[in-house]
N, C-alpha and C positions, 0 to 999 in steps of 0.2 A: 451635633448637627440638629438643626431645628426640624421638627416634624410638623408639617402643615396639614390643613384639611385636605381630605381626599375627595375624589369624585367617582361616580359610578355611571357607566354608559346605560345601564338598565336600572330598574327599581331595586333598592336594597333587598326587597322581599324575594327577588329572583337571584340575587347575588349571594345571600346567606340563607342557610337552611333553618336556623333557629333564632328567634328573637327572645332575649332575656329581658323581659319588661319589668321595670320597677312599677310599683303600684301607686303609692302616695305621691300626688303631684303629676303623675303620668297617665294613669287610668282613672283614678278617682281622687277626690279631696274629701276625706271623711266618708259621709254617706252619699255624696253627690258625684256623678260621673264628670270626668274632664271632657270638655267640648271636643268633639270629633274623634275621641279615642276609639269608641266602638266601631265607627266608620273606618278608621285607619286599620284596625285589627282585622276586621272582616275582609277588607280589600286585600290585605297582605296574605291572609289565609287562602283566599281565592287564587293567589299567585303561587301557592305552594309552600309558603313559610309556616313553620310550626311556632307555637307560642309557649313560653314558660313565664309564669308570673312570680317574680321574686320580690320579697319585701323584708326589710329589716324589722318590721313590726312582728313581735313574737307573741302578741296577746290573743290572737284569734286562730281557731282551728282552720286548716286549709279548706274543709268543706263549707265553713261559714263564709270565708272569703270567696270561694267559688260560687256560692249561691248568690252573693251580692253581685258578682260579675255577670252571672246569668240574668240577674234582674235588669242589667243594662242592655240585654239583648245579645250577649256574647255566648258562644258555644264552647264549652271546655269541660274537661274531667277534673275531679278534685285533685288528682295527682299532679296536675300541671302547676299547682300553687306550691311554691317553695318558700317557707318562712324561715326567719333566722332561728326560730326554736328548733326546727328540723336540723339545720346546719350546726347549731350550738351543741345539741346532744351528741351528734356524731363527732364533733370536735372534742368534747369532754371525754368521750370514750377512748380517744387516742391518748389523752393525757392521764386518765385514771384507770384503776383496776376494776374488773367486774365486781359488782356489789358495793362499790364505793358510795358513801353517803354524801349527798349534795344538798346544800341549803338552797332552795329555789325561791328567788325573789321574782315572781312572775306568775303567769296564768296557768290554768289547768292544762292547756295545750303544751306548755313547756314541761310540766310535770310528767305528762304522758310520754313525751319524747325521751325524757330521762329514763323512765322505766323501760321503754322499748329498746333502749340501747344498753340495758343490763346494769343500771345504777339505781340507787334508792333515793328518792326525793324526801327531804325532811323539812320541818317548818321552823325550827328554832336553833339557836347557837348551842343550847344545852344538849341537843341531840348529837353533838360532837361531829359535825360534818368535816370531811377532808377538803371540801371545796365549796365555794359560793358561786352561783351563776345569777347575774342580775339582768333583768329585762324590764322594759316599760310595760305597764298595764294600767287600765284606768283606775283601779282600786289601790294603787301604790300609796303607802302611807308612812308616817314617821316610824311606826313600830317595825315595818319591814326593813327600813334603812338601818335602824338600830340593831336588829338581829344580824344583819349582814356585817356591820361594823364589829359587833361582839365576836362573831365567828372568825373574822379575819384577824382580829387582835389575838385570838387564841390559836392562830397558826393555820387556819384554812386558806387554801389557795383561792385567788380571786379571778373570776372570768366574767365576761359579759356577752350578750347577744349582739350588741351593736353600740356605736358611739354617736349616733345622730343627735345633734343638739336641738334640732327643731323637728316638729311633726306637722305637716300641712293638714289643717282641719277645715270644716265648713266656714268657720268664723275667722280664719287666718292661721298664723303660725303659732303653735303651742310648744311648750317645752318637751323635748324628746328624751330618749334614754340617756344620751350623752350628758344632758343637763342634770338628770337625776343621779348620775354616777358621782357627781361632784361632792355631795354631802358625805358620802362614804369615803371618797378619796381624801377629803379634808380631815375627816375624823380619824382615819387610820394611817395616813401617809403612804398608802399603797395604791399603785395603779393596777388595773386589770392586766394580767399577763398574756391574755389572748382574747380576741374578739371574733365572733363567727360572722358578723355582718360586714357589709361594705363599710370602709374602703378596702377590707381584705378581699382577695379574689375568691375566697372559699365558696361564697354564695354561688358564683357562676360555675365554678368547678364542680361543686356538688350537684347543681342542677343538671349539668351535662351527664353526670353519672346516674342520677335518679331517673332521668327521662330516657336513658339509653334503652331501657326495656329489654327486649329480646335481641337487640342488635349485638353483633359480635364485639363491638368496641364503641367507646364514647364518640360523639361527634368531635371533630377536631376544633381547636380554638378558632381557626380561621373560617369556620363555617357558622360561627355563632356571633350575634351582634347584641351586646348589652345596650339597653336604651333607658336613660334616666333623666331626671330633672336637677340632679345635684352634682356639681363638679367634684366636691370633696368626698363623696361616697361612691355614687354610681360610676362616674368617669374615672376617678382614681383607681377604683377596684378593677376596672377594665384594663387600664394601663399597667397595673401591677401584674395582672394575669396574662398580658400579651394579647388582649382582645382589641379589635376595632370597637368603636362605640359611637353612639348618637346621643346628643343632648337635645331635649325638647324644651320649649319656652313656656310650658304650662304650669311650672311649679316654682322651685326655689331659684334656679339659675336665671340671671338677668344678663342682658347684653354687656353692660360694663364689666361684669366679672369674667365673662367669656373673653372679651377683648384683652384683658390684662392677666389672663390665667398663666401661672407658671407651667412648665412643661408637663409635670406629673398630673395636671388637672385638665389638659387639653383634649377635647373630643376629636374623633375622626370625621364626624358629620354633624351638621347643625340643621334642625328642623323646627318649625313653629309648633307642630303637634304630631301625633302618630300617623297622620296622613303622609308624612315624610317617608314612611316605609315603602310607599307605593309610587314614588316619583323619582326619576333619576336625580342624583345629587350632582350639581355642577362642579366642575374641577377648577379651583382657582389656579391662576398661572401668573408668573412674574415676567415682565418685560426687561429689556436691557437698562432702561432708565429707572429701575427699581419700583415701577408702578405695578400694582397687583390688579389683575382683571378677574372678574367672575360674572358670568352672564353679561348683562348690559351695564355693569357698574365697575368703577375703578377706585382704588385707594392708594395713597402714597404717604409715607411717613418720612419727613426730612430728618437729617441728623440731629437737629435741635428739637425734635419731637413734634413738629407741626404736622397736623394730619389734613390731607386734602382728599375730599370725595368728589367724584365727577361721574355723571351719568353719560353713557355713550348715546349715540343717536338712537332714538326710540326707547331709551330707558326712562323709567319714572323717577320720582323723588328718591334720592339715595337714602334719606332718613327713614323711609317707609319700606325699603327693599332689603330682603334677607340676603340677597347676593352682595349688596354693599357691606353688610355685616361680615359676610364670609371673606371678602377681599380685605376689609379693614383688619379682621382678626389675624390673617396671615401676615399682613404688613407689620402689625404691632408685635406679634410673636417674634418675628425676625428682629425687630428693633430691640426688644427686650433681651433676646439671646446674644445680641451684639454688645450688650452692656448699656443700652440706653436707659435714661432716667424715666421710670414709669410713674413716679409720684408727681411730676410736674406736667403731665399730659392734660390737655384740654380735650376730653373725649367727645366725639360727635353725639348730639342729643337724639339718638335713634328712637323712633316711635316703636318699631318692632322690637319686642323683648324688653321694653322699658320697665 
């Protein structure tokens, strides 16, 4: 059964207690803030929503990330930042015995987390590690990759903090950890056996536990809303974990990818930026003639894949209206799940999210 976009009668910030915010492409791009991010977060907090900042980037200490966010005018504690290094060390401890030697290809933050979880970080394959954990960090070099390959060839188990192929930076998209895994995979023929970061749901699950504090139990899944800019990590992780999710158009995800997304990558809500946390989400609906409505816009996909957009009276240009994207997404997801040919589609040239 096709799962379509949902709507909320009130702002998501009032519907969900905790936002699990991705950072790169959602709150910042490298050193620069994403437009309207701080505004959206502040408004959501004023409505009672709590924030967790989750990132697949394992290279920086949470207090460093928190200080950057405070520089954008945000108010938060260091403990609200959950990195893949934190999650990866907890993951490894479930796989390995106390005192296990782990070759760390990553930053000092990851090394510290390995120690805090009762394991011993080492630097070389000659130290005879029982496992390798690989993460992106700016100083990553050939020698690091070679040591990882040597250790894996000698029998060490292989793990990673995340599989993001790209990393949004100030200048554009840079190679991420997923890209840097490839030399080791090609050299050894071995894939990482587990990953701490998204698209696994562990990041969100661990965040709920770590932020529970003195509460008697963790927040329920249905009280938490992951928000991200990547369908293949942030949104897939939410779907794997049974969470609702919101995708924002300030990073990797673009409208064409959303319109043609397979079921495992489809978000629950769609927003231009984090201000979407504080506005009711319109509910798309389908009429008897298979036309999808959302706000003042409609979309219909014929059996042959022809897409028709139409603004209702008072509606603006559909190509510049996010409600038209919402209606079109639902129509196309239904078309796809009925077995329609997605490769021959002539997608609308939306300006929003282009």
